[in-house]
C-alpha positions in Angstrom: -43.7 179.0 217.3 -42.2 180.0 220.7 -39.3 178.0 222.0 -39.7 177.3 225.7 -36.8 176.7 227.8 -36.9 175.4 231.4 -33.7 175.9 233.7 -33.6 173.9 236.9 -31.5 174.1 240.2 -32.4 172.4 243.5 -33.7 175.6 245.4 -34.9 177.6 242.3 -32.9 180.6 244.1 -30.1 181.7 242.5 -28.7 180.0 239.5 -31.7 179.1 237.6 -33.3 182.7 238.4 -30.3 184.2 237.2 -30.4 182.3 233.9 -34.0 182.6 233.4 -33.7 186.3 233.9 -30.8 186.6 231.3 -32.3 184.4 228.8 -35.7 186.4 228.9 -33.7 189.5 228.4 -31.8 188.5 225.8 -34.5 187.0 223.7 -36.5 190.4 224.2 -33.4 192.2 223.4 -32.6 190.2 220.0 -36.3 189.8 218.9 -36.1 186.0 219.3 -39.2 184.2 220.1 -37.8 182.2 223.1 -39.1 182.2 226.5 -37.4 181.1 229.8 -39.1 179.4 232.7 -37.0 178.4 236.3 -37.9 176.0 238.7 -36.4 173.6 241.4 -36.8 170.0 242.9 -36.9 171.5 246.5 -37.8 175.0 246.0 -36.5 177.4 249.0 -39.8 179.5 248.5 -37.8 182.5 248.2 -35.4 184.1 245.7 -31.9 185.0 247.0 -31.7 188.7 247.2 -28.2 188.9 245.5 -29.9 187.2 242.5 -32.3 190.1 242.4 -29.8 192.6 242.9 -27.5 191.7 240.2 -30.2 191.2 238.0 -31.9 194.8 238.5 -28.1 196.3 238.6 -27.8 195.0 235.2 -31.3 196.5 234.2 -33.1 192.9 234.3 -36.7 193.2 235.0 -37.2 191.0 238.2 -41.0 191.4 238.1 -42.8 188.3 239.2 -39.5 186.1 239.9 -40.1 183.6 242.6 -38.9 180.5 243.8 -41.3 177.5 242.5 -41.2 173.6 242.2 -40.7 171.9 239.1 -43.7 169.9 239.5 -45.7 173.0 238.0 -43.9 172.1 234.5 -45.0 168.6 234.5 -48.8 169.3 235.3 -51.1 169.1 232.7 -51.8 172.4 231.0 -48.0 173.6 231.7 -46.1 175.4 228.7 -44.6 172.5 226.9 -40.8 172.9 226.8 -38.7 172.3 224.2 -35.3 172.6 226.2 -34.8 171.7 229.7 -31.1 172.9 231.3 -29.9 171.9 234.8 -27.5 174.4 236.2 -26.3 172.8 239.4 -24.9 169.4 239.8 -27.3 168.2 242.5 -30.3 169.0 240.1 -28.6 167.2 237.5 -28.2 163.9 239.3 -32.0 163.8 240.5 -34.5 162.0 238.6 -36.5 164.7 236.9 -40.4 164.1 236.4 -41.7 163.4 233.1 -41.7 166.5 231.1 -44.5 166.8 228.3 -43.2 166.8 224.8 -40.0 165.1 225.7 -37.7 168.1 225.5 -33.9 168.0 224.7 -32.0 168.0 228.0 -28.6 169.6 228.9 -26.4 170.3 232.0 -24.7 173.4 232.2 -23.1 173.1 235.7 -22.2 176.3 237.6 -20.9 176.8 241.3 -23.3 178.0 243.8 -22.4 182.0 244.4 -24.6 181.8 247.6 -21.6 179.7 249.0 -19.1 182.2 248.4 -17.7 184.4 251.6 -19.9 187.1 252.6 -17.7 189.6 251.3 -17.3 188.5 247.9 -20.9 187.2 247.5 -22.4 189.9 245.4 -19.1 189.8 243.1 -19.9 185.7 242.8 -23.5 186.6 241.9 -22.5 189.2 239.3 -19.8 186.8 237.8 -22.5 183.8 237.4 -24.7 186.2 235.9 -22.3 187.3 233.3 -21.2 183.7 232.6 -24.8 182.4 232.4 -25.7 185.6 230.2 -22.8 184.3 227.8 -24.3 181.0 227.3 -27.8 182.2 226.9 -26.5 184.5 224.3 -25.0 181.3 222.7 -28.4 179.5 223.0 -30.0 182.4 221.4 -27.5 182.3 218.4 -28.5 178.8 217.3 -31.1 178.6 214.5 -33.7 177.2 216.9 -36.5 177.0 214.6 -34.4 175.2 211.9 -32.9 172.5 214.3 -34.2 169.1 214.7 -34.2 167.6 218.4 -31.4 165.6 217.5 -29.3 168.6 216.3 -30.1 170.6 219.2 -29.2 167.8 221.6 -25.6 167.8 219.8 -25.3 171.5 219.9 -26.1 172.1 223.7 -23.2 170.2 225.3 -20.8 172.4 223.1 -22.3 175.6 224.5 -21.3 174.3 228.2 -17.5 173.7 227.1 -17.1 177.7 226.6 
């Protein structure tokens, strides 16, 4: 059964988009039955062009990437998530909607690369992409199909410590 993962940040324009791209990329490459989605509590309506640029430069498919509300994933008929991960502190502090299936939730905070000085912004996005990619590989290394939600709830914070 597919493990669905929802990755959240406030605007769904940078960090969550990078994480979605990296998790889907590595899951496909490694033959893992995992599907990532991303959303935001207050979506900006556009993906930061630096996020798209660093994903493309890394060979990640950006087809269909867009900024969207987390409400789409709380609606009837939405894919049921097993895991919900926040990647920005403001989204982690917000009251989330009720997620069908009561997924395991975790927070893996990252600084906002869009706040880097313009001359360093592309590098900040690339470093964030690499860091998120590493954590997504660690997530994929877990025996997700064999783990209970309690075991998963215990394992996810450990990934954030690396």
